[in-house]
C-alpha positions, -999 to 999 in steps of 0.1 A, spaced: 313 41 52 319 2 57 356 -7 73 363 -43 64 387 -63 89 399 -87 62 404 -67 31 424 -92 13 390 -113 6 384 -114 -32 353 -121 -45 352 -137 -83 320 -145 -104 315 -171 -126 295 -161 -156 265 -172 -167 273 -197 -192 283 -219 -160 253 -218 -149 235 -229 -181 259 -258 -185 254 -268 -149 216 -273 -155 225 -292 -189 246 -314 -169 226 -316 -137 189 -324 -152 170 -333 -120 133 -332 -124 116 -322 -91 100 -350 -68 69 -330 -69 61 -327 -104 32 -346 -122 32 -365 -151 19 -340 -173 47 -316 -160 20 -298 -134 35 -292 -100 18 -304 -72 -4 -288 -46 11 -278 -12 -10 -264 13 12 -260 42 49 -265 53 40 -290 81 45 -327 68 76 -339 85 84 -354 53 97 -322 47 121 -319 72 154 -337 86 158 -356 119 164 -316 137 133 -303 120 149 -285 93 137 -283 56 155 -312 42 156 -296 3 154 -262 -14 118 -254 -21 103 -233 -52 69 -224 -41 49 -206 -68 14 -189 -66 -15 -207 -87 -22 -172 -110 12 -183 -125 -6 -217 -141 -29 -189 -158 -1 -167 -169 6 -169 -208 38 -150 -200 48 -172 -173 45 -200 -191 85 -212 -180 70 -215 -143 45 -240 -150 71 -263 -171 102 -254 -147 125 -280 -128 154 -276 -113 187 -292 -99 185 -292 -58 146 -277 -58 115 -291 -51 86 -273 -70 50 -269 -58 19 -247 -62 8 -229 -30 -26 -232 -20 -51 -232 13 -32 -220 44 7 -220 28 -8 -197 1 -17 -175 29 13 -175 46 41 -171 15 18 -144 -2 1 -125 23 -6 -93 3 -24 -114 -17 -60 -104 -19 -85 -128 -42 -109 -97 -47 -73 -75 -55 -52 -76 -88 -24 -92 -68 -44 -122 -73 -40 -129 -107 2 -118 -106 23 -146 -108 43 -147 -75 70 -172 -63 92 -177 -34 122 -198 -27 127 -215 5 162 -225 18 175 -260 26 184 -256 64 154 -235 73 141 -244 109 106 -255 108 94 -226 132 99 -202 106 102 -222 75 74 -195 60 92 -164 67 112 -154 36 137 -126 29 123 -101 5 150 -110 -21 137 -145 -21 103 -133 -35 96 -129 -70 65 -111 -85 54 -104 -120 40 -68 -120 38 -64 -160 60 -34 -159 91 -29 -187 114 -36 -159 97 -66 -149 124 -94 -143 118 -125 -159 111 -159 -137 141 -173 -152 165 -147 -147 150 -141 -113 151 -177 -103 192 -178 -117 199 -144 -101 184 -151 -68 178 -190 -61 204 -209 -82 233 -185 -76 251 -184 -41 282 -169 -27 310 -193 -13 337 -188 6 371 -212 5 402 -210 27 432 -232 27 445 -247 61 463 -273 40 495 -260 26 523 -242 49 516 -204 54 538 -195 23 517 -219 3 485 -216 -21 460 -243 -32 451 -237 -69 410 -243 -72 392 -257 -105 357 -255 -116 349 -291 -130 330 -287 -165 297 -303 -157 298 -321 -196 335 -325 -202 348 -335 -169 375 -310 -175 391 -291 -145 388 -255 -152 416 -231 -134 397 -208 -112 414 -191 -88 443 -196 -61 436 -197 -25 462 -186 -4 470 -197 38 446 -187 64 415 -170 69 429 -136 63 431 -150 23 396 -165 19 386 -162 -13 344 -158 -20 333 -161 -54 295 -166 -68 284 -195 -84 256 -218 -89 239 -249 -69 253 -280 -84 287 -268 -92 314 -290 -84 351 -276 -77 382 -295 -71 414 -283 -49 452 -294 -60 482 -284 -44 509 -265 -67 527 -298 -68 493 -314 -84 480 -334 -54 445 -334 -52 431 -322 -20 401 -339 -7 367 -348 -23 353 -330 -49 332 -303 -34 291 -299 -51 275 -265 -40 247 -274 -26 240 -242 -4 257 -211 2 291 -230 12 322 -217 36 349 -243 38 385 -247 51 406 -273 31 428 -290 56 426 -286 92 428 -254 108 455 -249 136 452 -244 172 439 -206 180 475 -195 194 505 -213 214 493 -215 254 532 -219 260 540 -185 251 517 -172 283 514 -165 314 477 -164 315 465 -149 349 490 -122 348 479 -112 314 442 -115 325 446 -92 356 467 -69 328 437 -69 308 407 -62 333 428 -33 344 433 -18 307 396 -27 303 386 -5 329 403 26 319 389 22 283 361 21 294 359 51 318 372 71 288 340 72 270 316 97 280 288 94 249 255 75 257 226 67 239 205 50 262 192 49 297 210 11 306 236 9 277 220 -23 265 184 -35 259 174 -69 245 151 -75 211 143 -99 185 153 -108 151 127 -106 124 117 -140 114 129 -135 79 166 -126 89 166 -152 118 154 -177 92 179 -169 64 208 -169 88 200 -199 107 196 -221 76 232 -208 64 247 -215 102 230 -251 100 243 -260 63 278 -252 70 280 -261 110 303 -289 105 324 -268 80 336 -246 114 373 -241 114 392 -228 148 394 -193 152 426 -177 152 437 -158 182 475 -156 172 485 -121 193 449 -111 194 446 -115 241 427 -136 265 392 -123 258 382 -154 251 398 -188 268 407 -202 240 435 -222 260 408 -243 276 378 -246 254 383 -244 216 364 -216 199 355 -217 161 345 -197 132 325 -196 103 329 -170 78 302 -152 65 300 -147 27 300 -111 18 269 -106 -1 252 -122 24 264 -99 51 254 -69 28 218 -82 29 219 -86 64 237 -54 73 207 -35 58 184 -51 81 200 -44 110 210 -13 106 175 1 110 170 -19 141 204 -1 159 193 31 146 161 29 156 174 22 192 202 43 195 181 71 187 206 85 161 218 78 121 243 56 124 265 40 97 279 2 98 313 -8 106 322 -41 117 302 -71 116 323 -106 127 312 -142 129 299 -164 131 320 -175 165 306 -210 177 317 -212 213 315 -247 230 315 -263 264 337 -245 288 341 -212 270 342 -180 288 342 -144 281 365 -120 297 349 -87 308 358 -59 280 350 -28 261 351 -23 220 373 -5 199 363 36 208 363 47 166 342 19 153 321 3 184 294 29 196 266 8 196 262 -26 184 245 -60 183 252 -97 197 225 -119 180 222 -154 187 221 -178 161 219 -211 173 228 -229 205 222 -266 223 230 -290 246 233 -267 275 227 -278 307 222 -245 323 215 -207 303 248 -189 292 244 -151 300 258 -125 286 272 -101 309 267 -64 308 275 -36 332 250 -5 331 259 31 334 266 27 371 285 -4 365 258 -27 379 261 -60 367 231 -71 345 226 -112 333 208 -111 300 196 -149 287 191 -154 249 174 -175 226 183 -183 194 168 -155 172 170 -130 203 196 -101 203 210 -78 225 218 -40 221 244 -25 236 269 5 238 297 -15 232 328 9 236 312 21 268 291 -7 285 319 -34 303 304 -69 286 319 -107 293 306 -140 298 327 -152 327 305 -179 340 317 -211 318 298 -226 296 279 -261 312 270 -290 290 280 -320 274 286 -313 241 274 -279 246 279 -250 216 263 -213 210 270 -194 178 269 -156 176 271 -128 154 287 -97 159 276 -61 139 289 -25 150 280 5 140 284 46 148 269 75 145 271 88 107 303 101 101 321 108 134 349 90 145 352 112 176 317 103 186 331 85 224 348 121 233 313 143 228 287 153 252 254 139 244 231 158 225 199 170 235 174 147 237 198 117 246 178 94 272 190 98 307 217 71 319 201 52 349 227 60 376 209 68 410 177 46 416 152 48 442 146 17 467 166 -15 463 164 -51 447 156 -82 467 159 -120 455 127 -135 453 124 -174 454 104 -193 429 108 -230 439 135 -257 432 149 -273 401 166 -307 398 193 -308 372 208 -340 359 249 -341 366 257 -376 354 236 -402 369 225 -378 402 202 -350 402 213 -313 416 190 -295 433 193 -258 429 170 -228 436 150 -212 411 149 -170 418 140 -144 406 151 -103 410 127 -78 421 138 -41 419 118 -12 433 127 12 404 113 -1 378 145 13 353 167 -13 364 144 -37 342 145 -73 350 179 -86 339 200 -75 375 224 -103 384 211 -121 417 243 -116 429 238 -79 428 275 -71 417 285 -40 406 321 -29 400 338 3 412 372 -1 399 390 -27 381 400 -48 409 366 -57 411 365 -68 376 393 -96 387 373 -103 418 346 -111 393 369 -131 369 378 -156 403 343 -159 415 332 -173 382 363 -193 376 351 -230 391 387 -236 402 391 -211 425 376 -205 459 362 -168 463 332 -158 485 306 -145 475 311 -116 503 342 -107 490 322 -90 461 310 -52 456 272 -53 458 249 -24 453 224 -41 476 232 -39 516 220 -58 544 185 -49 556 184 -20 577 165 -36 604 195 -58 612 211 -51 646 236 -75 665 221 -61 695 188 -70 686 173 -103 691 137 -101 685 119 -123 661 114 -95 636 153 -93 636 161 -129 636 141 -132 604 158 -102 588 188 -118 594 175 -159 581 164 -137 549 195 -121 545 218 -149 551 187 -169 524 199 -145 496 237 -155 506 232 -191 505 209 -186 471 236 -168 451 261 -191 463 243 -217 448 235 -197 415 266 -195 411 287 -227 426 262 -254 431 241 -246 401 259 -223 383 235 -208 369 242 -191 338 219 -173 315 223 -175 278 238 -149 262 263 -142 234 295 -125 236 302 -97 222 324 -90 194 350 -63 199 375 -66 228 402 -41 231 432 -35 209 437 -53 184 410 -82 192 384 -57 198 369 -68 164 368 -102 172 345 -105 207 
C-alpha cells in the first residue's frame, strides 16, 4: 500500500511521436564520434574535462561495451547519435567498472551492453549505475532492442511543473513546442501551489512554454535537459509570522510531542536508531537529480503546519521528486529499512527534497503513529557548514544522541516513538543541507504502535552498565570572520558498548516535557541557559567530597569542572553541532513533512 500526501498531482505521458520529432529536430552528433561514425574509446572517467567546476558530470554519457561493435543485430549502436548525450566505447579500467560481471572467457563478454550516465553525477560515484540504466542484449525472445531501451530509459524523463505565478484561483496553460514547426500545442493546465504539481513523461530536448489565461507568456522557453522540477513565478513565504506567538506555541508543541512519544509501546531496535549508508548507485541517482535542479527550489509551504521548522527565522526550501523516480528509490530503500527493522514493512510516505539553510533548527518531535513506524533520513547534499549539524535522536531511555552525517549517509530511526530534532542552528555563511525522508510500517498493520513486541524483537537498551565520560582530543581553530575561534575537540567514551559512539557530549537525558523545553532554550543562541540546568545521566564523580581536599579529590573536581567547561564550549563557544538531517514527520498536520 502506498499513501500519497499529494494525491492531486497528475502524471501525463507524451506520445512516442514527440520523441521521434524531437530527435529529428535536434540532430546533434556526439562529440566523441570519429569521422567514420565509430565511437571513441574511453578508458576512465578521471579526465577533468568530463566534469564541471563542482566535480559533476557536465553531460549525459552513453557508454557501450566493445562487443556491440561486433554484434550484427546491434548495428544501430555503432552509428548511434543522440541529443544531449556523448557516446563512448568502454575500454580498460572503465570497462571493468561499468560492466563488472563481464568475463573475457564467459559468454557475457560477447553481449552487447550499455549504460547511461547522468549529467550532474558526482565524480566519486560516476561509475555507479542504477539497474534500469543498464542495457544487455541476451538474444532471448523478450529482448528489448537497444533503440527502444535508450528511448524509454535514457532519453525519456519525468518532469514536474508548479504554478506560483497566478493568484490562488488561477491556472497556467502549458504548451509543448513542436520541434519542426515551432507551433505551440496545448499540453496541460497547472493550478496554483505545490499540491497541484503536474508531473509528466517527456524526452530530453523537448521544449515547453507557459502562458496565463490571458495569453501572457511566463518566463523563457523551458528546454528539458534532465529530469526537471520547476516552479513558474516566485513562491510565497512559508507562512505569516505575524499570526504566531512562537515561544508559547513551541512550548505547547514540545509538551504535546512528549505525550505522543509515550503512547508508542512497540519497538524494533536496541536504541531506536542506527546509522547507515546509501548504495552508491542510489546516491549517484539522487545526487544528480538534486544537483541538476538545485536552482529550481521553491519555498516550502508551512501555512497551518506548526512550528517544527523555524521557517520564520530561516528560509526552508523544497524540491519535489518526480513520482516514477520515487517508486524506483522506494523499492531500494524499503529493502534496507526492512533488513534493519527485522520485520516485513510497507512504504507509506516519501517526502522531499527539503533544503535547510543557515540558521535552520528543527524542533524535537515524533512522527505520525499510523504511518511512520520505521523511517530513513537520507542526506543528499550539504555545503558551506562551519560546524557539523547533528541530527538529535533520543534512545529508548531518552538519552540524547547526536549523529553526524555526510552526503550519502542514512539514519534509520523509529520515528513515531524516538524523539528527534535538530535544535542546534546550522552554522556557516551560505550553508545548506538537503534531505530526503521516507517512512514505513509493518505490512498491513495500522495499529502497530499499540502492540507488544513480538518474540525475537531486540531488547531496548534502558539500564546501562558503568558510565560515560568526555575525552579531550585536542583543540581546533575555526575561522570566524577574520579571527580564529578556538574550541575543544572531544569525544564521548561509554563503558557500555550498547550505547554506541553517538551519545551527546552534554549527556542530556529528558525525563519529561519540561526537559525538552530546557533543551530548546539551551541550544538557542539568543537565550542564556546554563548547562548545569539540564538533566543528565552522567553525575559528578563519586570520589568528590566537599570536606576532602586531598590531591586525588582536587583532581576529580578539576576533571568534573573541565567536563562542564568543555560542554559549554561545545554548545556556546563552538556550537559544536554535527551534521544530520531532520526527519520528515512531525506531529499532527505537519508530521509528514519533517
